[in-house]
Backbone of each chain as ProteinMPNN parsed JSONL, in Angstrom:
{"seq_chain_A": "MKARIQRHIAAFFTIATAIVWLTACSSTKLETGGAYSPVNQWGTNAVAPMPELFATDLAYDLAYTVIDKVFAAERSNRAFLWGLSPSIKSTLDQVRGPASEANIQYLTARAVYLNNPTPAGLTALNTWLAKLKSLANSISAALPKELQL", "coords_chain_A": {"N_chain_A": [[73.008, 105.359, -116.283], [75.627, 104.755, -115.532], [76.856, 104.567, -118.046], [76.545, 107.163, -118.91], [78.085, 108.535, -117.094], [80.555, 107.52, -117.791], [80.829, 108.619, -120.341], [81.035, 111.284, -119.695], [83.391, 111.242, -118.263], [85.169, 110.621, -120.297], [84.875, 112.916, -121.812], [85.852, 114.846, -120.055], [88.483, 113.93, -119.769], [89.407, 114.458, -122.342], [89.217, 117.216, -122.349], [90.906, 117.923, -120.211], [93.309, 116.873, -121.143], [93.668, 118.365, -123.478], [94.031, 120.848, -122.382], [96.338, 120.484, -120.819], [98.248, 119.713, -122.715], [98.483, 121.906, -124.267], [100.415, 124.296, -125.884], [101.835, 127.424, -126.839], [101.534, 127.712, -130.209], [103.733, 127.954, -132.781], [103.211, 127.508, -135.399], [100.676, 128.159, -135.912], [98.284, 129.393, -138.098], [97.078, 132.445, -139.141], [94.348, 134.032, -140.645], [94.655, 136.929, -142.556], [93.385, 140.026, -141.442], [91.766, 139.292, -139.404], [91.04, 139.623, -135.845], [93.388, 139.034, -134.502], [95.244, 139.435, -136.376], [95.317, 142.053, -137.568], [94.517, 144.464, -140.184], [95.55, 147.396, -142.009], [94.274, 150.374, -143.646], [95.164, 149.884, -146.132], [95.092, 147.272, -146.514], [97.17, 145.752, -145.612], [99.12, 144.201, -142.968], [98.461, 145.809, -139.963], [99.708, 145.662, -137.527], [102.194, 143.347, -136.347], [101.179, 139.988, -136.911], [99.57, 138.04, -134.332], [99.927, 135.17, -133.445], [100.678, 133.789, -131.151], [99.303, 135.07, -129.075], [96.715, 134.506, -129.876], [96.678, 131.683, -129.582], [97.135, 131.519, -126.847], [94.942, 132.936, -125.788], [92.937, 131.241, -126.676], [93.408, 128.867, -125.256], [93.121, 129.911, -122.697], [90.405, 130.657, -122.75], [89.184, 128.175, -122.865], [90.036, 126.986, -120.428], [88.91, 128.808, -118.621], [86.203, 128.439, -119.214], [85.761, 125.771, -118.45], [86.158, 125.916, -115.665], [84.216, 127.845, -115.063], [81.798, 126.591, -115.774], [81.665, 124.43, -114.016], [81.575, 125.741, -111.514], [79.149, 127.132, -111.895], [77.332, 125.035, -112.239], [77.422, 123.797, -109.751], [76.437, 125.874, -108.123], [73.884, 126.221, -109.185], [72.696, 123.883, -108.458], [72.864, 123.76, -105.743], [71.463, 123.276, -103.303], [70.63, 120.631, -103.578], [73.111, 119.324, -103.959], [74.369, 119.991, -101.593], [72.929, 118.552, -99.768], [73.712, 116.078, -100.587], [76.481, 116.002, -100.13], [78.296, 118.14, -98.063], [80.906, 118.633, -98.683], [81.283, 119.095, -101.37], [80.611, 121.786, -102.045], [82.394, 123.075, -100.285], [84.85, 122.225, -101.21], [84.935, 123.355, -103.785], [84.707, 126.016, -103.041], [87.206, 126.528, -102.067], [88.601, 126.834, -104.351], [87.489, 128.925, -105.7], [88.363, 131.549, -104.935], [91.251, 131.638, -105.606], [90.934, 131.065, -108.346], [89.468, 133.257, -109.3], [91.295, 135.314, -108.81], [93.479, 134.518, -110.445], [92.246, 134.709, -112.918], [91.692, 137.466, -113.122], [94.303, 138.432, -113.097], [95.285, 137.318, -115.47], [93.684, 138.616, -117.394], [94.399, 141.235, -116.951], [97.143, 141.173, -117.58], [96.86, 140.585, -120.228], [95.688, 142.89, -121.263], [97.802, 144.625, -120.951], [99.631, 143.421, -122.682], [98.348, 143.654, -125.162], [98.521, 146.348, -125.502], [101.219, 146.715, -125.692], [103.007, 144.551, -127.159], [105.271, 142.231, -125.983], [107.985, 139.891, -125.389], [108.268, 139.448, -122.638], [105.779, 140.21, -121.736], [104.193, 138.251, -122.907], [105.148, 136.057, -121.546], [104.2, 136.637, -118.982], [101.445, 136.397, -119.437], [101.301, 133.64, -120.03], [102.084, 132.607, -117.613], [99.936, 133.147, -115.874], [97.959, 131.861, -117.275], [98.829, 129.222, -116.996], [98.323, 128.865, -114.305], [95.521, 129.023, -114.237], [94.937, 126.825, -115.851], [95.913, 124.785, -114.248], [94.138, 124.96, -112.095], [91.739, 124.401, -113.411], [92.275, 121.791, -114.239], [92.497, 120.568, -111.749], [89.929, 120.532, -110.926], [88.621, 119.032, -112.94], [90.313, 116.786, -113.436], [90.296, 115.386, -111.105], [88.123, 113.776, -111.143], [88.193, 111.16, -112.654], [90.005, 109.258, -111.366], [88.949, 108.677, -108.914], [86.397, 107.782, -109.178], [84.361, 104.906, -108.916], [83.701, 102.429, -111.049]], "CA_chain_A": [[73.768, 106.296, -115.415], [77.038, 104.412, -115.622], [77.335, 104.927, -119.384], [76.597, 108.618, -118.978], [79.26, 108.949, -116.333], [81.736, 107.189, -118.589], [80.95, 109.607, -121.42], [81.526, 112.521, -119.105], [84.8, 111.042, -117.938], [85.906, 110.738, -121.558], [84.865, 114.332, -122.191], [86.757, 115.589, -119.193], [89.843, 113.545, -120.119], [89.743, 115.216, -123.544], [89.408, 118.606, -121.967], [92.112, 118.043, -119.389], [94.467, 116.615, -122.003], [93.843, 119.516, -124.354], [94.571, 121.946, -121.588], [97.702, 120.184, -120.398], [99.16, 119.63, -123.849], [98.52, 123.132, -125.028], [101.503, 125.262, -125.832], [101.698, 128.403, -127.91], [101.962, 126.998, -131.409], [104.278, 128.92, -133.708], [102.756, 127.248, -136.758], [99.281, 128.567, -136.051], [98.158, 130.308, -139.216], [95.975, 133.373, -138.98], [93.92, 134.748, -141.838], [94.834, 138.373, -142.436], [92.132, 140.763, -141.291], [91.13, 138.927, -138.15], [91.41, 140.448, -134.698], [94.759, 138.73, -134.115], [96.082, 139.75, -137.534], [94.566, 143.177, -138.135], [95.078, 145.14, -141.351], [95.302, 148.83, -142.101], [93.371, 150.731, -144.746], [95.712, 149.408, -147.402], [94.953, 145.821, -146.558], [98.357, 145.055, -145.108], [99.078, 144.068, -141.517], [98.657, 147.023, -139.19], [100.743, 145.259, -136.577], [102.589, 141.963, -136.604], [100.184, 139.011, -136.454], [99.796, 137.571, -132.963], [99.467, 133.785, -133.275], [100.889, 133.353, -129.771], [98.196, 135.572, -128.271], [95.544, 133.72, -130.257], [96.775, 130.373, -128.944], [97.009, 131.715, -125.401], [93.547, 133.281, -125.521], [92.11, 130.048, -126.924], [93.583, 127.997, -124.091], [92.525, 130.617, -121.561], [88.947, 130.583, -122.846], [88.787, 126.813, -122.502], [90.23, 126.807, -118.986], [87.896, 129.629, -117.957], [84.888, 127.829, -119.412], [85.686, 124.577, -117.597], [85.968, 126.376, -114.284], [82.951, 128.566, -114.986], [80.66, 125.669, -115.839], [81.609, 123.645, -112.776], [81.071, 126.649, -110.481], [77.74, 127.431, -112.154], [76.532, 123.828, -111.997], [77.328, 123.617, -108.293], [75.555, 126.902, -107.562], [72.512, 125.976, -109.652], [72.167, 122.686, -107.806], [73.513, 123.784, -104.449], [70.699, 122.632, -102.227], [70.695, 119.186, -103.795], [74.475, 118.835, -103.735], [74.671, 120.154, -100.166], [72.317, 117.392, -99.127], [74.514, 114.911, -100.965], [77.703, 116.128, -99.345], [78.77, 119.528, -97.93], [82.284, 118.738, -99.171], [81.311, 119.573, -102.754], [80.7, 123.246, -102.024], [83.605, 123.533, -99.59], [85.981, 121.97, -102.106], [84.938, 124.372, -104.844], [84.943, 127.32, -102.423], [88.654, 126.7, -101.934], [89.139, 127.15, -105.682], [86.858, 130.146, -106.218], [89.228, 132.713, -104.726], [92.421, 131.572, -106.489], [90.532, 131.114, -109.752], [89.114, 134.648, -109.596], [92.533, 136.09, -108.836], [94.237, 134.158, -111.639], [91.522, 135.237, -114.072], [91.931, 138.911, -113.167], [95.701, 138.646, -113.467], [95.438, 137.013, -116.895], [93.051, 139.669, -118.186], [95.227, 142.436, -116.782], [98.347, 140.956, -118.374], [96.449, 140.634, -121.638], [95.509, 144.3, -121.619], [99.158, 145.174, -121.076], [100.25, 142.851, -123.887], [97.716, 144.246, -126.344], [99.013, 147.713, -125.617], [102.641, 146.679, -126.017], [103.403, 143.133, -127.207], [106.677, 141.938, -125.71], [108.167, 138.531, -124.883], [107.998, 139.413, -121.193], [104.328, 140.26, -121.585], [103.666, 136.93, -123.25], [105.502, 135.182, -120.419], [103.249, 136.908, -117.897], [100.179, 135.774, -119.84], [101.395, 132.186, -119.905], [102.174, 132.278, -116.188], [98.59, 133.122, -115.308], [97.248, 130.792, -117.971], [99.22, 127.958, -116.361], [97.617, 128.777, -113.033], [94.124, 128.691, -114.541], [94.916, 125.451, -116.335], [96.096, 123.931, -113.085], [92.885, 124.948, -111.343], [90.747, 123.685, -114.221], [92.608, 120.37, -114.172], [92.238, 120.047, -110.414], [88.495, 120.286, -110.86], [88.192, 117.961, -113.84], [91.151, 115.589, -113.36], [90.004, 114.654, -109.877], [86.99, 112.893, -111.325], [88.328, 109.768, -113.085], [90.72, 108.296, -110.539], [88.237, 108.354, -107.697], [85.113, 107.145, -109.455], [84.383, 103.46, -108.978], [82.739, 101.997, -112.051]], "C_chain_A": [[75.261, 106.036, -115.563], [77.608, 104.836, -116.974], [77.478, 106.437, -119.5], [77.817, 109.143, -118.237], [80.525, 108.659, -117.126], [81.924, 108.183, -119.729], [81.499, 110.921, -120.879], [82.996, 112.403, -118.741], [85.644, 111.209, -119.198], [85.993, 112.204, -121.977], [85.847, 115.117, -121.342], [88.212, 115.198, -119.426], [90.311, 114.349, -121.328], [90.06, 116.657, -123.194], [90.713, 118.773, -121.198], [93.361, 117.838, -120.232], [94.742, 117.81, -122.904], [94.46, 120.676, -123.592], [96.035, 121.693, -121.246], [98.669, 120.225, -121.564], [99.317, 120.948, -124.591], [99.816, 123.879, -124.825], [101.257, 126.252, -126.96], [102.326, 127.83, -129.172], [102.45, 127.991, -132.448], [103.789, 128.678, -135.133], [101.284, 127.594, -136.947], [99.175, 129.627, -137.134], [96.905, 131.151, -139.05], [95.648, 134.041, -140.299], [94.098, 136.242, -141.587], [93.485, 139.064, -142.364], [91.358, 140.396, -140.05], [91.681, 139.76, -137.002], [92.845, 140.211, -134.247], [95.731, 138.95, -135.266], [95.433, 140.922, -138.277], [95.29, 143.833, -139.315], [94.767, 146.632, -141.283], [94.427, 149.107, -143.332], [93.891, 150.281, -146.101], [95.671, 147.894, -147.516], [96.18, 145.056, -146.133], [98.301, 145.047, -143.577], [99.385, 145.401, -140.826], [99.736, 146.813, -138.127], [101.114, 143.82, -136.924], [101.492, 141.015, -136.13], [100.564, 138.437, -135.097], [99.298, 136.132, -132.786], [99.647, 133.28, -131.846], [99.742, 133.832, -128.871], [96.92, 134.817, -128.603], [95.55, 132.374, -129.527], [96.562, 130.488, -127.436], [95.566, 132.036, -125.033], [92.64, 132.059, -125.698], [92.195, 129.091, -125.732], [92.967, 128.618, -122.846], [91.012, 130.469, -121.574], [88.443, 129.2, -122.473], [88.904, 126.597, -121.0], [89.162, 127.577, -118.207], [86.524, 128.963, -118.042], [84.719, 126.591, -118.547], [85.381, 124.987, -116.162], [84.592, 126.993, -114.114], [81.758, 127.617, -114.936], [80.535, 124.832, -114.576], [81.07, 124.509, -111.635], [79.566, 126.882, -110.651], [76.856, 126.23, -111.856], [76.36, 123.599, -110.501], [76.349, 124.607, -107.689], [74.103, 126.657, -107.939], [71.858, 124.806, -108.928], [72.646, 122.601, -106.354], [72.749, 123.028, -103.367], [70.774, 121.112, -102.34], [72.079, 118.644, -103.458], [74.879, 118.964, -102.268], [74.104, 118.979, -99.383], [73.089, 116.121, -99.404], [75.79, 114.879, -100.14], [78.126, 117.591, -99.284], [80.185, 119.712, -98.487], [82.363, 119.282, -100.597], [81.483, 121.086, -102.777], [82.013, 123.696, -101.393], [84.845, 123.313, -100.456], [86.064, 123.043, -103.188], [85.177, 125.768, -104.274], [86.436, 127.592, -102.258], [89.295, 127.109, -103.255], [88.629, 128.5, -106.186], [87.754, 131.369, -106.098], [90.443, 132.702, -105.642], [92.066, 131.661, -107.964], [90.179, 132.545, -110.164], [90.368, 135.501, -109.733], [93.333, 135.8, -110.098], [93.574, 134.718, -112.898], [91.764, 136.738, -114.225], [93.363, 139.191, -113.628], [95.928, 138.356, -114.949], [94.889, 138.161, -117.744], [93.837, 140.983, -118.094], [96.489, 142.327, -117.639], [98.032, 141.038, -119.864], [96.273, 142.067, -122.102], [96.873, 144.97, -121.814], [99.793, 144.707, -122.386], [99.666, 143.462, -125.154], [98.227, 145.664, -126.586], [100.468, 147.743, -126.091], [103.123, 145.233, -126.02], [104.909, 142.95, -127.014], [106.797, 140.487, -125.268], [107.88, 138.424, -123.393], [106.497, 139.433, -120.926], [103.682, 138.929, -121.887], [103.976, 135.923, -122.144], [104.538, 135.375, -119.259], [101.894, 136.274, -118.199], [100.223, 134.274, -119.6], [101.517, 131.748, -118.451], [100.783, 132.159, -115.59], [97.715, 132.098, -116.008], [97.561, 129.445, -117.328], [98.493, 127.773, -115.032], [96.158, 128.377, -113.257], [94.007, 127.254, -115.032], [95.032, 124.48, -115.168], [94.802, 123.835, -112.278], [91.799, 124.195, -112.1], [91.002, 122.186, -114.164], [92.312, 119.787, -112.802], [90.757, 119.77, -110.231], [88.132, 119.073, -111.696], [89.0, 116.687, -113.665], [90.88, 114.785, -112.109], [88.924, 113.615, -110.098], [87.375, 111.446, -111.643], [88.948, 108.83, -112.059], [89.953, 107.891, -109.314], [86.922, 107.632, -107.941], [85.283, 105.646, -109.52], [83.292, 103.007, -109.926], [82.707, 100.478, -112.145]], "O_chain_A": [[76.058, 106.965, -115.702], [78.704, 105.393, -117.046], [78.421, 106.931, -120.117], [78.491, 110.069, -118.69], [81.458, 109.462, -117.132], [83.054, 108.55, -120.05], [82.317, 111.581, -121.518], [83.757, 113.359, -118.893], [86.695, 111.85, -119.175], [87.035, 112.674, -122.433], [86.587, 115.956, -121.853], [89.098, 116.044, -119.297], [91.433, 114.855, -121.361], [91.034, 117.237, -123.675], [91.52, 119.652, -121.5], [94.356, 118.542, -120.06], [95.889, 118.222, -123.079], [95.313, 121.394, -124.114], [96.871, 122.588, -121.372], [99.79, 120.716, -121.426], [100.19, 121.084, -125.448], [100.257, 124.068, -123.692], [100.553, 125.947, -127.923], [103.512, 127.504, -129.193], [101.662, 128.794, -132.949], [103.936, 129.55, -135.99], [100.713, 127.353, -138.011], [99.881, 130.635, -137.101], [95.811, 130.627, -138.843], [96.53, 134.55, -140.99], [93.73, 136.751, -140.528], [92.563, 138.743, -143.113], [90.411, 141.085, -139.672], [92.651, 140.501, -137.158], [93.459, 141.105, -133.664], [96.923, 138.674, -135.131], [95.053, 140.808, -139.442], [96.514, 143.764, -139.425], [93.844, 147.063, -140.592], [93.914, 148.186, -143.967], [93.163, 150.29, -147.093], [96.154, 147.313, -148.488], [96.231, 143.835, -146.278], [97.531, 145.791, -142.971], [100.416, 146.027, -141.07], [100.562, 147.69, -137.875], [100.424, 143.161, -137.701], [100.931, 141.217, -135.053], [101.744, 138.358, -134.756], [98.34, 135.903, -132.048], [98.873, 132.446, -131.377], [99.27, 133.089, -128.011], [96.127, 134.519, -127.71], [94.549, 131.978, -128.93], [95.89, 129.654, -126.829], [95.026, 131.475, -124.08], [91.684, 131.877, -124.944], [91.18, 128.575, -125.262], [92.36, 127.92, -122.034], [90.401, 130.191, -120.542], [87.397, 129.066, -121.839], [87.979, 126.084, -120.37], [88.583, 127.059, -117.252], [85.779, 128.928, -117.064], [83.652, 126.378, -117.972], [84.46, 124.465, -115.534], [83.886, 126.707, -113.148], [80.827, 127.814, -114.156], [79.427, 124.556, -114.117], [80.208, 124.067, -110.875], [78.808, 126.837, -109.683], [75.769, 126.371, -111.295], [75.273, 123.247, -110.042], [75.527, 124.243, -106.847], [73.199, 126.855, -107.127], [70.636, 124.741, -108.798], [72.812, 121.511, -105.808], [73.324, 122.242, -102.615], [70.955, 120.404, -101.35], [72.21, 117.636, -102.763], [75.643, 118.145, -101.758], [74.73, 118.48, -98.449], [73.125, 115.205, -98.583], [76.133, 113.865, -99.532], [78.3, 118.227, -100.324], [80.607, 120.841, -98.734], [83.376, 119.857, -100.993], [82.379, 121.609, -103.439], [82.672, 124.599, -101.909], [85.775, 124.119, -100.436], [87.14, 123.572, -103.468], [85.778, 126.614, -104.937], [86.877, 128.74, -102.303], [90.395, 127.662, -103.277], [89.279, 129.141, -107.012], [87.89, 132.139, -107.049], [90.655, 133.66, -106.386], [92.802, 132.259, -108.749], [90.548, 132.991, -111.251], [90.487, 136.307, -110.655], [93.815, 136.724, -110.754], [94.256, 135.147, -113.829], [92.013, 137.222, -115.329], [93.598, 140.077, -114.449], [96.681, 139.07, -115.611], [95.536, 138.619, -118.686], [93.916, 141.738, -119.063], [96.858, 143.272, -118.337], [98.848, 141.507, -120.657], [96.668, 142.417, -123.214], [97.062, 145.775, -122.727], [100.411, 145.492, -123.104], [100.393, 143.754, -126.104], [98.347, 146.113, -127.726], [100.892, 148.663, -126.791], [103.598, 144.738, -124.998], [105.713, 143.46, -127.795], [105.813, 139.903, -124.815], [107.317, 137.431, -122.933], [106.004, 138.767, -120.016], [102.737, 138.519, -121.213], [103.165, 135.047, -121.844], [104.108, 134.409, -118.629], [101.269, 135.684, -117.318], [99.292, 133.702, -119.033], [101.101, 130.645, -118.096], [100.479, 131.194, -114.888], [96.819, 131.525, -115.388], [96.667, 128.621, -117.137], [98.097, 126.662, -114.679], [95.626, 127.511, -112.563], [93.071, 126.546, -114.661], [94.326, 123.473, -115.116], [94.421, 122.752, -111.833], [91.028, 123.441, -111.505], [90.064, 121.397, -114.053], [91.915, 118.627, -112.7], [90.374, 118.88, -109.472], [87.421, 118.184, -111.229], [88.432, 115.597, -113.736], [91.208, 113.6, -112.061], [88.815, 112.665, -109.322], [86.907, 110.551, -110.939], [88.467, 107.71, -111.891], [90.259, 106.861, -108.713], [86.391, 106.963, -107.055], [86.244, 105.156, -110.115], [82.105, 103.175, -109.649], [81.95, 99.925, -112.942]]}, "seq_chain_B": "MTAAAIPIIMQGILAAIDAAPGVIEVVEKAKALITALFTAKVINADQQNILHATVDNRAATWLSGLRPPHWTVEPNPS", "coords_chain_B": {"N_chain_B": [[87.395, 114.572, -96.272], [86.184, 111.466, -97.032], [87.463, 108.575, -98.742], [85.472, 106.928, -99.647], [83.361, 108.597, -99.886], [83.866, 110.226, -102.014], [83.249, 109.12, -104.669], [80.44, 109.291, -104.614], [80.121, 111.983, -104.343], [81.252, 112.888, -106.74], [79.578, 111.699, -108.601], [77.339, 113.12, -108.046], [78.128, 115.68, -108.828], [78.559, 115.259, -111.548], [75.99, 114.55, -112.324], [74.729, 116.96, -111.905], [76.126, 118.607, -113.673], [75.511, 117.381, -116.039], [72.946, 118.116, -116.358], [73.194, 120.641, -117.138], [73.512, 122.847, -119.892], [76.034, 123.716, -120.439], [78.072, 121.814, -120.568], [78.301, 120.87, -123.13], [79.288, 123.087, -124.436], [81.841, 123.272, -123.348], [83.081, 120.942, -124.282], [82.977, 121.409, -127.035], [84.629, 123.653, -127.237], [87.013, 122.544, -126.463], [87.472, 120.794, -128.558], [87.758, 122.678, -130.627], [90.071, 123.921, -129.821], [92.007, 121.89, -130.004], [91.868, 121.391, -132.74], [92.714, 123.854, -133.768], [95.35, 124.07, -132.904], [96.695, 121.748, -133.588], [96.375, 121.086, -136.204], [96.781, 121.935, -139.7], [95.111, 123.908, -140.364], [93.989, 127.142, -141.409], [93.283, 129.805, -139.304], [90.375, 131.44, -139.56], [89.15, 134.826, -140.15], [86.703, 135.317, -138.912], [86.603, 133.392, -136.858], [88.758, 134.27, -135.329], [87.827, 136.797, -134.591], [85.575, 136.249, -133.043], [86.636, 134.908, -130.811], [88.357, 136.902, -129.83], [86.546, 138.941, -129.211], [85.024, 137.665, -127.282], [86.852, 137.315, -125.142], [87.564, 139.967, -124.749], [85.092, 141.084, -123.893], [84.737, 139.68, -121.541], [86.891, 140.64, -120.115], [86.139, 143.313, -119.856], [84.065, 143.076, -118.06], [85.169, 141.76, -115.756], [87.451, 143.33, -115.109], [86.284, 145.628, -114.371], [85.489, 145.216, -111.894], [83.308, 143.647, -111.448], [81.803, 140.454, -110.702], [80.836, 137.202, -111.691], [78.212, 135.671, -109.882], [78.556, 132.951, -109.267], [81.235, 132.636, -109.052], [81.977, 133.553, -106.647], [82.451, 133.17, -103.097], [79.86, 132.054, -101.271], [77.426, 132.11, -98.559], [76.912, 129.021, -96.775], [74.268, 126.67, -97.463], [71.419, 126.719, -95.359]], "CA_chain_B": [[86.547, 113.848, -97.239], [86.617, 110.07, -97.071], [87.569, 108.03, -100.106], [84.18, 106.333, -100.02], [82.392, 109.65, -100.186], [84.202, 110.921, -103.255], [82.441, 108.691, -105.831], [79.083, 109.819, -104.497], [80.236, 113.408, -104.621], [81.511, 113.112, -108.16], [78.355, 111.367, -109.337], [76.442, 114.246, -107.865], [78.581, 116.78, -109.675], [78.299, 114.891, -112.945], [74.547, 114.635, -112.556], [74.39, 118.372, -111.997], [76.69, 119.154, -114.898], [74.782, 116.799, -117.161], [71.698, 118.852, -116.522], [73.504, 121.983, -117.611], [73.922, 122.85, -121.301], [77.418, 124.157, -120.562], [79.048, 120.755, -120.816], [78.496, 120.8, -124.577], [80.154, 124.207, -124.797], [83.205, 122.942, -122.952], [83.611, 119.927, -125.203], [83.168, 122.047, -128.34], [85.812, 124.517, -127.164], [88.178, 121.666, -126.426], [87.683, 120.337, -129.946], [88.257, 123.815, -131.416], [91.444, 124.144, -129.406], [92.844, 120.843, -130.582], [91.902, 121.618, -134.184], [93.488, 125.054, -134.089], [96.762, 123.948, -132.586], [97.333, 120.524, -134.053], [96.155, 120.852, -137.629], [97.353, 123.001, -140.514], [94.034, 124.802, -140.796], [94.128, 128.571, -141.179], [92.239, 130.346, -138.434], [89.815, 132.528, -140.347], [88.929, 136.091, -139.452], [85.523, 135.196, -138.049], [86.999, 132.653, -135.654], [89.593, 135.16, -134.52], [87.025, 137.897, -134.046], [84.693, 135.723, -131.999], [87.437, 134.67, -129.614], [88.849, 138.177, -129.336], [85.42, 139.649, -128.602], [84.649, 136.937, -126.061], [87.793, 137.634, -124.075], [87.426, 141.407, -124.504], [83.88, 141.309, -123.097], [85.0, 139.139, -120.208], [87.805, 141.576, -119.457], [85.381, 144.513, -119.504], [83.288, 142.753, -116.856], [86.001, 141.438, -114.596], [88.366, 144.405, -114.731], [85.496, 146.725, -113.81], [85.194, 144.857, -110.519], [82.152, 142.754, -111.372], [82.072, 139.029, -110.64], [79.661, 136.335, -111.748], [77.972, 135.2, -108.509], [79.018, 131.588, -109.015], [82.669, 132.678, -108.824], [82.219, 134.081, -105.309], [82.134, 132.271, -101.992], [78.597, 132.461, -100.657], [77.14, 131.341, -97.339], [76.421, 127.67, -96.947], [72.829, 126.512, -97.276], [71.064, 126.484, -93.956]], "C_chain_B": [[87.045, 112.416, -97.319], [86.64, 109.612, -98.518], [86.229, 107.465, -100.561], [83.179, 107.394, -100.428], [82.625, 110.284, -101.538], [83.396, 110.43, -104.455], [81.023, 109.25, -105.787], [79.096, 111.305, -104.827], [80.368, 113.645, -106.118], [80.295, 112.744, -108.998], [77.352, 112.497, -109.208], [76.817, 115.42, -108.752], [78.267, 116.481, -111.135], [76.813, 114.982, -113.26], [74.135, 116.091, -112.721], [74.881, 118.968, -113.3], [75.925, 118.629, -116.109], [73.5, 117.562, -117.413], [71.946, 120.239, -117.086], [73.967, 121.936, -119.059], [75.383, 123.206, -121.475], [78.417, 123.075, -120.89], [79.315, 120.621, -122.316], [79.454, 121.896, -125.026], [81.604, 123.89, -124.472], [83.822, 121.96, -123.939], [83.877, 120.55, -126.569], [84.406, 122.936, -128.335], [87.087, 123.683, -127.129], [88.505, 121.162, -127.837], [88.266, 121.461, -130.794], [89.718, 124.074, -131.084], [92.37, 123.144, -130.064], [92.976, 121.056, -132.086], [92.817, 122.78, -134.543], [94.975, 124.822, -133.919], [97.437, 122.761, -133.237], [96.961, 120.146, -135.484], [96.73, 122.041, -138.385], [96.3, 124.006, -140.961], [94.372, 126.26, -140.493], [92.972, 129.029, -140.312], [91.642, 131.561, -139.134], [89.471, 133.732, -139.471], [87.747, 136.002, -138.495], [85.863, 134.487, -136.75], [87.827, 133.526, -134.73], [88.737, 136.217, -133.827], [86.126, 137.432, -132.911], [85.474, 135.526, -130.704], [87.879, 135.985, -128.992], [87.736, 138.939, -128.61], [84.995, 138.986, -127.294], [85.56, 137.329, -124.906], [87.735, 139.123, -123.739], [86.232, 141.691, -123.595], [84.065, 140.814, -121.664], [85.913, 140.081, -119.428], [87.048, 142.824, -119.01], [84.585, 144.278, -118.227], [84.19, 142.634, -115.647], [86.87, 142.601, -114.156], [87.614, 145.642, -114.248], [85.104, 146.413, -112.363], [83.999, 143.931, -110.364], [82.602, 141.301, -111.349], [80.779, 138.269, -110.904], [79.436, 135.756, -110.353], [78.511, 133.809, -108.243], [80.528, 131.513, -108.846], [82.991, 133.191, -107.42], [81.828, 133.051, -104.264], [80.893, 132.824, -101.287], [78.335, 131.633, -99.41], [76.618, 129.947, -97.668], [74.906, 127.625, -96.796], [72.517, 126.227, -95.81], [70.328, 125.16, -93.807]], "O_chain_B": [[88.21, 112.182, -97.64], [85.959, 110.156, -99.387], [85.899, 107.527, -101.745], [82.265, 107.136, -101.212], [81.699, 110.82, -102.146], [82.891, 111.261, -105.21], [80.473, 109.637, -106.818], [78.2, 111.816, -105.499], [79.683, 114.494, -106.689], [80.008, 113.404, -109.997], [76.608, 112.795, -110.142], [75.958, 116.07, -109.349], [77.774, 117.34, -111.865], [76.426, 115.437, -114.336], [73.3, 116.419, -113.564], [74.172, 119.73, -113.958], [75.718, 119.351, -117.085], [73.026, 117.644, -118.546], [71.005, 120.933, -117.469], [74.751, 121.057, -119.419], [75.93, 123.017, -122.562], [79.488, 123.356, -121.427], [80.431, 120.297, -122.722], [80.315, 121.676, -125.877], [82.499, 124.212, -125.253], [84.959, 122.14, -124.375], [84.893, 120.252, -127.195], [85.151, 122.972, -129.315], [88.111, 124.069, -127.693], [89.666, 121.116, -128.242], [89.171, 121.226, -131.595], [90.511, 124.409, -131.965], [93.404, 123.516, -130.619], [94.065, 120.918, -132.643], [93.593, 122.705, -135.495], [95.777, 125.324, -134.707], [98.654, 122.776, -133.42], [97.205, 119.021, -135.921], [97.119, 123.04, -137.778], [96.555, 124.847, -141.823], [94.962, 126.573, -139.458], [91.819, 128.678, -140.562], [92.306, 132.586, -139.288], [89.497, 133.667, -138.242], [87.791, 136.55, -137.394], [85.462, 134.923, -135.671], [87.634, 133.528, -133.514], [88.902, 136.493, -132.638], [85.94, 138.149, -131.928], [85.024, 135.929, -129.632], [87.79, 136.168, -127.778], [87.953, 139.507, -127.539], [84.65, 139.661, -126.324], [85.085, 137.639, -123.813], [87.845, 139.499, -122.572], [86.348, 142.454, -122.637], [83.611, 141.443, -120.707], [85.726, 140.29, -118.229], [87.283, 143.336, -117.915], [84.448, 145.182, -117.403], [84.001, 143.319, -114.642], [87.019, 142.841, -112.958], [88.228, 146.596, -113.771], [84.474, 147.229, -111.691], [83.71, 143.477, -109.257], [83.646, 140.954, -111.901], [79.727, 138.653, -110.392], [80.407, 135.381, -109.696], [78.889, 133.504, -107.112], [81.059, 130.449, -108.531], [84.162, 133.258, -107.044], [80.992, 132.18, -104.505], [80.907, 133.942, -100.772], [78.944, 130.58, -99.218], [75.974, 129.727, -98.694], [74.326, 128.444, -96.084], [73.289, 125.561, -95.119], [69.947, 124.786, -92.698]]}, "name": "protein", "num_of_chains": 2, "seq": "MKARIQRHIAAFFTIATAIVWLTACSSTKLETGGAYSPVNQWGTNAVAPMPELFATDLAYDLAYTVIDKVFAAERSNRAFLWGLSPSIKSTLDQVRGPASEANIQYLTARAVYLNNPTPAGLTALNTWLAKLKSLANSISAALPKELQLMTAAAIPIIMQGILAAIDAAPGVIEVVEKAKALITALFTAKVINADQQNILHATVDNRAATWLSGLRPPHWTVEPNPS"}
């Protein structure tokens, strides 16, 4: 049990670190023809490649997945965890609303950006991504410092 | 929440998460993120398309007003 918990702590440290350290990487290279570097019928870029959107979407997907899996695990094991401590559900319930709102705002900003890529649009995306990252970290980063091994 | 209760809580969460296959998905996505951003690898078209479709599908769900039930606040167990 202890070894398993330690492995999970390591996994969550990796995840939290990856989320925190992520920035839009200007050196990200995209193969032409992918969804973030689409081509026209002549095989040339239909629009300018979007490495920043790729990087942002990648970080968003990770943050969303972290949050999603924790919420799902709690719900799937609710009766058991409620018996363990009602604080588990109440703690996550405080995050559910803000996480849903931040997710909607990110997806809305993304739709706007796809329609018209602008620096301001990218800033809006990163604002909501930062919020999701913060929420994901608050769920995962809380684990290591409190566990007594 | 008392400090003494937190370790028990977290062990409970970890036990629950360990039983869920999703933890592998999270770790794999974290690895993909680090690889994409911190190596010189070219992100191929398939990788781009998978991510784009994943986020597109999620947007279609969420922006239509639907929510996964585990993202909503539900009544406490009785």
